[in-house]
VOVEXZA-956525 format. One line per 4 residues: number of its first residue (from 1); their letters; for each residue x, y, z of N, C-alpha, C, O, CB. Coordinates in steps of 0.1 Angstrom, whole numbers. Glycine has a CB too. Layout:
BEGIN
NUM	a	X,Y,Z,X,Y,Z,X,Y,Z,X,Y,Z,X,Y,Z ~ ...
END
This chain:
BEGIN
1	mlrd	872,664,791,862,660,801,867,661,815,860,667,824,858,645,799 ~ 879,657,818,885,658,831,887,673,835,885,677,846,899,651,832 ~ 892,681,825,894,695,827,880,702,831,880,710,840,900,702,815 ~ 870,698,823,856,704,826,852,701,841,846,709,847,846,699,816
5	rknm	855,688,845,851,684,858,859,692,869,853,696,879,853,669,860 ~ 872,694,866,880,702,876,875,716,876,875,722,887,895,701,871 ~ 872,722,865,867,736,865,854,737,872,851,746,880,865,741,850 ~ 845,727,870,832,727,877,834,726,892,827,732,900,823,715,872
9	nkki	844,717,896,847,715,910,852,728,916,848,732,928,857,704,913 ~ 861,735,909,866,748,914,854,758,915,854,766,925,876,754,904 ~ 845,759,906,834,768,907,825,765,918,821,774,926,826,768,893 ~ 822,752,920,814,748,932,821,751,945,814,756,954,811,733,931
13	kkit	834,749,946,841,752,958,841,767,961,839,772,972,856,747,957 ~ 842,775,950,842,790,952,828,795,956,827,803,965,846,797,938 ~ 818,790,950,804,794,954,801,790,968,795,797,975,794,787,944 ~ 806,778,972,804,773,986,811,782,996,805,786,1006,809,759,987
17	ylgl	823,786,993,831,795,1002,824,808,1002,823,814,1013,845,796,997 ~ 820,814,991,813,827,991,800,826,999,797,836,1006,811,832,977 ~ 793,815,998,781,814,1006,784,813,1021,777,819,1029,774,801,1002 ~ 795,807,1024,799,806,1038,803,820,1043,799,824,1054,810,796,1040
21	ytaa	811,827,1035,815,841,1039,803,850,1040,802,858,1049,825,846,1029 ~ 793,848,1031,781,857,1032,773,854,1044,769,863,1051,772,854,1019 ~ 772,841,1047,765,837,1060,772,842,1072,766,847,1081,764,821,1061 ~ 785,842,1072,793,847,1083,791,862,1085,790,867,1096,808,844,1081
25	aill	791,869,1073,789,884,1074,775,887,1079,774,896,1087,791,890,1060 ~ 765,879,1075,751,882,1080,751,879,1095,745,886,1103,741,873,1072 ~ 757,867,1099,757,864,1113,764,874,1122,759,878,1132,763,850,1115 ~ 776,879,1117,783,889,1124,775,902,1125,776,909,1135,797,891,1117
29	gyve	768,905,1114,759,917,1114,748,916,1125,745,926,1132,753,920,1101 ~ 743,904,1126,732,902,1136,738,902,1150,733,909,1159,726,888,1134 ~ 750,896,1152,756,896,1165,759,910,1169,758,914,1181,769,887,1165 ~ 764,918,1160,767,932,1162,755,940,1166,756,949,1175,774,938,1150
33	slip	744,937,1161,731,944,1164,727,941,1179,719,948,1185,720,940,1155 ~ 732,930,1184,729,926,1198,738,932,1208,735,932,1220,729,911,1199 ~ 750,937,1204,759,943,1213,756,958,1216,756,966,1207,774,942,1207 ~ 753,961,1228,750,975,1231,763,983,1232,771,980,1241,742,976,1244
37	ifaa	764,993,1224,776,1001,1225,771,1015,1229,763,1022,1223,783,1003,1211 ~ 775,1018,1241,771,1031,1247,781,1042,1243,791,1044,1249,770,1030,1263 ~ 777,1049,1233,786,1059,1227,778,1072,1226,766,1072,1225,792,1055,1214 ~ 785,1083,1225,779,1096,1223,773,1098,1209,765,1106,1207,789,1107,1226
41	vpgm	778,1089,1200,773,1090,1186,763,1079,1183,767,1067,1184,785,1090,1176 ~ 751,1082,1179,741,1072,1176,746,1063,1164,752,1069,1154,728,1078,1173 ~ 743,1051,1164,747,1042,1153,761,1037,1153,764,1030,1143,744,1049,1141 ~ 769,1040,1162,783,1036,1162,783,1021,1165,777,1015,1174,791,1043,1173
45	klgl	791,1014,1156,792,999,1157,807,995,1155,815,1003,1152,783,992,1146 ~ 809,982,1158,822,976,1157,826,973,1142,838,973,1139,823,964,1165 ~ 817,970,1134,820,966,1120,825,952,1119,834,949,1110,831,976,1115 ~ 819,943,1127,823,929,1127,821,922,1113,830,914,1109,816,921,1137
49	anla	811,926,1106,808,920,1093,819,923,1083,821,916,1073,795,924,1087 ~ 827,934,1085,837,937,1076,849,927,1077,857,926,1067,843,951,1080 ~ 849,919,1087,859,907,1087,857,899,1075,866,896,1068,857,899,1100 ~ 844,895,1072,842,886,1061,844,893,1048,850,887,1039,827,881,1062
53	iilv	841,906,1047,843,913,1035,858,915,1031,861,912,1020,836,927,1036 ~ 866,918,1041,880,919,1038,886,906,1035,895,905,1026,887,925,1051 ~ 882,895,1042,887,882,1038,883,878,1024,892,872,1017,882,871,1048 ~ 871,881,1020,867,878,1006,875,886,996,879,881,986,852,880,1004
57	lyhf	877,899,999,885,908,991,899,902,988,904,902,977,886,922,997 ~ 905,897,999,919,892,998,919,878,992,929,875,985,925,892,1011 ~ 909,870,995,910,856,990,904,855,976,909,847,968,903,847,999 ~ 894,862,972,887,860,960,889,872,950,891,870,938,873,857,962
61	gpse	887,884,955,888,896,947,877,906,949,867,904,956,889,892,933 ~ 878,917,942,868,928,943,854,925,940,845,928,947,873,940,935 ~ 852,918,928,838,916,924,831,906,934,819,908,937,838,910,910 ~ 838,897,939,832,888,949,829,895,962,819,892,968,841,875,951
65	afmv	838,903,966,836,911,978,824,920,977,816,922,986,849,919,982 ~ 823,926,965,811,935,962,798,927,963,789,931,969,813,941,948 ~ 798,915,957,786,907,958,782,903,972,771,904,977,788,894,950 ~ 792,899,980,790,895,994,785,907,1002,776,906,1010,803,889,1000
69	qivr	791,919,999,787,931,1006,773,935,1003,765,938,1013,796,943,1002 ~ 768,934,991,755,937,987,745,928,994,735,932,999,753,937,972 ~ 748,915,993,739,905,999,738,906,1014,727,905,1020,743,890,995 ~ 749,909,1020,750,911,1035,741,923,1039,733,922,1048,764,913,1039
73	ilsv	743,934,1032,736,947,1035,721,945,1034,713,948,1042,741,958,1026 ~ 717,939,1023,703,937,1020,697,927,1030,686,929,1036,700,932,1006 ~ 704,916,1033,699,906,1042,697,911,1056,687,909,1062,708,893,1042 ~ 708,917,1061,708,922,1075,697,933,1076,690,934,1086,722,927,1079
77	gflf	697,942,1065,687,953,1066,673,948,1066,665,953,1074,689,961,1054 ~ 669,938,1057,656,933,1057,652,924,1069,641,924,1074,653,925,1045 ~ 662,917,1074,660,908,1086,659,916,1099,651,913,1108,670,898,1087 ~ 669,925,1101,670,932,1114,669,947,1114,671,953,1125,683,928,1120
81	gnlf	666,953,1103,666,967,1102,654,972,1095,643,967,1096,679,972,1095 ~ 656,983,1087,646,989,1079,652,996,1067,664,994,1064,638,999,1088 ~ 644,1003,1059,649,1009,1047,660,1020,1050,669,1021,1042,638,1015,1039 ~ 659,1026,1061,669,1036,1065,682,1029,1068,693,1034,1064,664,1045,1077
85	siaf	681,1018,1076,694,1011,1079,700,1006,1066,712,1005,1065,691,1000,1089 ~ 692,1001,1057,698,997,1044,704,1008,1037,715,1007,1031,687,991,1035 ~ 698,1020,1036,704,1032,1029,717,1036,1036,727,1038,1029,694,1044,1030 ~ 717,1036,1049,730,1040,1056,741,1029,1054,752,1033,1051,727,1041,1071
89	smag	737,1016,1055,747,1006,1053,752,1005,1039,764,1003,1036,741,992,1056 ~ 743,1008,1029,747,1007,1015,757,1019,1012,767,1017,1006,735,1009,1006 ~ 754,1031,1017,763,1042,1015,776,1040,1021,787,1041,1015,757,1055,1021 ~ 776,1035,1034,789,1033,1040,796,1021,1035,808,1021,1033,787,1031,1055
93	glls	789,1010,1032,795,998,1028,801,999,1014,812,994,1011,785,987,1028 ~ 794,1005,1005,799,1006,991,811,1016,990,821,1014,983,788,1011,981 ~ 810,1027,998,821,1037,998,834,1030,1004,845,1031,999,818,1049,1006 ~ 832,1023,1015,844,1017,1022,850,1006,1013,862,1005,1012,840,1012,1036
97	lsvm	841,998,1007,846,987,998,854,993,987,864,988,983,835,978,994 ~ 849,1004,981,855,1010,969,869,1015,973,879,1013,966,847,1022,964 ~ 870,1021,985,883,1027,990,892,1015,993,904,1016,989,881,1035,1002 ~ 887,1004,999,896,993,1002,901,986,990,913,982,989,888,983,1011
101	illk	893,985,979,897,979,967,909,988,961,919,983,956,885,978,957 ~ 907,1001,960,917,1010,955,930,1009,962,941,1008,956,912,1025,955 ~ 929,1009,976,941,1008,984,948,995,982,961,994,982,938,1011,998 ~ 941,984,981,947,971,979,954,970,966,965,964,965,936,960,980
105	rgka	948,976,956,954,976,942,967,984,943,977,980,936,945,982,932 ~ 968,995,951,980,1003,952,991,996,959,1003,1000,957,977,1016,958 ~ 988,986,967,998,978,974,1007,986,984,1017,981,988,1007,971,964 ~ 1002,998,988,1010,1006,997,1006,1003,1012,1013,1006,1021,1008,1021,994
109	fgiv	994,997,1013,989,994,1027,987,979,1029,984,972,1019,976,1002,1029 ~ 988,975,1041,986,961,1045,971,960,1049,963,970,1048,995,957,1056 ~ 968,948,1054,954,946,1058,949,956,1069,938,960,1068,952,931,1063 ~ 957,958,1078,953,967,1089,950,981,1084,940,988,1087,964,968,1101
113	gisv	959,987,1075,957,1000,1070,945,1000,1061,937,1010,1061,969,1004,1061 ~ 943,990,1053,931,989,1045,918,988,1053,908,994,1050,932,977,1035 ~ 919,981,1064,907,979,1073,904,993,1079,892,997,1081,910,969,1083 ~ 914,1000,1084,912,1013,1090,906,1023,1080,896,1030,1083,926,1019,1095
117	aggv	911,1023,1067,905,1031,1057,891,1027,1055,882,1036,1053,913,1030,1044 ~ 888,1014,1055,874,1010,1053,865,1014,1064,854,1018,1062,874,995,1052 ~ 870,1013,1077,862,1017,1088,859,1032,1088,848,1036,1091,869,1014,1101 ~ 869,1040,1085,867,1055,1085,858,1059,1073,849,1067,1075,881,1062,1083
121	thni	860,1053,1061,852,1057,1050,837,1052,1051,828,1058,1046,858,1053,1037 ~ 836,1041,1058,822,1036,1061,814,1046,1069,803,1049,1066,823,1022,1068 ~ 821,1051,1079,814,1061,1088,812,1074,1080,802,1081,1082,823,1064,1100 ~ 821,1078,1071,819,1090,1063,807,1088,1054,799,1097,1053,832,1093,1055
125	gqim	807,1077,1048,795,1074,1039,782,1074,1046,772,1080,1041,797,1060,1032 ~ 782,1069,1058,769,1069,1066,765,1083,1070,753,1086,1070,771,1060,1078 ~ 775,1091,1074,772,1104,1079,767,1113,1067,759,1122,1069,784,1111,1086 ~ 773,1111,1055,769,1118,1043,755,1114,1040,747,1123,1036,778,1115,1032
129	masm	751,1101,1041,738,1097,1038,728,1103,1048,717,1108,1044,737,1081,1038 ~ 732,1103,1061,723,1109,1071,721,1123,1069,710,1128,1070,729,1106,1085 ~ 731,1130,1065,730,1145,1062,721,1147,1050,713,1157,1051,744,1150,1059 ~ 721,1139,1040,712,1140,1029,698,1137,1032,689,1144,1028,717,1132,1017
133	likn	696,1126,1040,682,1122,1044,675,1132,1053,663,1135,1051,683,1108,1050 ~ 683,1137,1063,676,1146,1072,677,1161,1068,672,1170,1074,681,1144,1086 ~ 685,1163,1057,687,1176,1051,692,1186,1062,687,1197,1064,674,1182,1045 ~ 702,1182,1069,708,1190,1080,723,1187,1080,727,1176,1083,701,1187,1093
137	iqim	731,1197,1078,746,1196,1078,751,1195,1092,763,1191,1094,752,1207,1070 ~ 743,1199,1102,748,1199,1116,752,1185,1120,760,1184,1130,737,1204,1125 ~ 747,1175,1114,751,1161,1118,766,1158,1116,771,1149,1121,742,1151,1110 ~ 772,1167,1108,786,1165,1105,795,1167,1118,807,1163,1118,791,1175,1095
141	yylp	789,1172,1129,796,1174,1141,800,1160,1147,809,1159,1155,788,1182,1151 ~ 793,1150,1143,796,1136,1148,808,1130,1141,814,1121,1145,784,1127,1145 ~ 812,1137,1130,823,1131,1121,836,1129,1129,842,1118,1127,825,1140,1110 ~ 841,1138,1137,854,1135,1144,853,1122,1153,862,1114,1153,858,1147,1152
145	alii	842,1121,1160,841,1109,1168,840,1096,1160,845,1086,1163,828,1110,1178 ~ 833,1097,1149,831,1086,1140,845,1082,1133,847,1070,1131,821,1089,1129 ~ 853,1092,1130,866,1089,1124,875,1082,1134,882,1073,1131,873,1102,1119 ~ 875,1087,1147,882,1080,1157,877,1066,1159,885,1056,1160,881,1088,1171
149	agvl	864,1064,1159,859,1051,1161,862,1042,1149,866,1030,1151,843,1051,1162 ~ 862,1047,1137,866,1040,1125,880,1035,1125,884,1024,1121,863,1048,1113 ~ 889,1044,1130,903,1040,1132,905,1029,1142,912,1019,1139,912,1053,1136 ~ 899,1030,1153,900,1020,1164,894,1007,1160,901,996,1161,894,1025,1177
153	tgil	882,1007,1155,876,994,1150,883,989,1138,884,977,1136,861,996,1148 ~ 888,998,1129,895,993,1117,908,986,1121,911,975,1115,899,1005,1108 ~ 915,991,1131,927,984,1136,923,970,1142,930,960,1139,934,992,1147 ~ 913,970,1150,908,957,1156,904,947,1145,909,935,1145,896,959,1165
157	igil	896,951,1135,892,942,1125,904,938,1116,904,926,1112,881,949,1116 ~ 913,947,1113,924,944,1105,933,933,1112,938,924,1105,932,956,1103 ~ 935,935,1125,944,925,1132,937,911,1132,943,901,1130,946,930,1147 ~ 924,911,1134,916,899,1134,917,892,1120,919,880,1119,901,901,1138
161	cmei	916,900,1110,917,895,1096,931,889,1094,932,878,1088,915,906,1086 ~ 941,895,1098,955,890,1097,956,876,1104,962,867,1099,965,899,1102 ~ 951,876,1116,951,863,1124,943,852,1117,948,840,1117,946,865,1138 ~ 932,855,1112,923,845,1105,931,840,1093,931,828,1090,909,851,1102
165	rkri	936,850,1085,943,846,1073,955,837,1076,958,827,1068,948,858,1065 ~ 962,839,1087,973,830,1091,969,816,1093,976,807,1090,980,836,1104 ~ 957,815,1099,952,802,1103,944,794,1092,944,782,1092,943,803,1115 ~ 939,802,1083,930,795,1073,938,793,1060,937,783,1054,918,804,1070
169	y	946,803,1056,952,802,1042,967,799,1044,974,798,1034,951,815,1035
END
């Protein structure tokens, strides 16, 4: 009986934390939509919501990070975007999360390296989706700028994740 109660408390605590991380990811996605980034490449963003995704990946694991990512993408897309933004976010988000999971399992990279890989592959996923949707390969010219942006924002998000983990865990 006591063991069942402890297991139930652990599950409730986990669900509560995942709800908080999901809410944080949605909130960060909204805040990011309010930040005007004047860049030569349309759709360039900081990737603030990835803070929550990486923290969930490290604290809970891949399946939980996947769930939070899906809920975040759909929530932010339906609340603040449209079907195209959902398609772009889904392509970038799932590709980047898959790469981050693989790199984390390999243990060759730290949080900053994994965050950089996530930022770069998120942009690659989005540009691939854009290329398929508009049926024009010329959009790939944006890729070098997006890769640079992914590296820079990945470093920033990775450093923030490290600092948050130091303070929370």
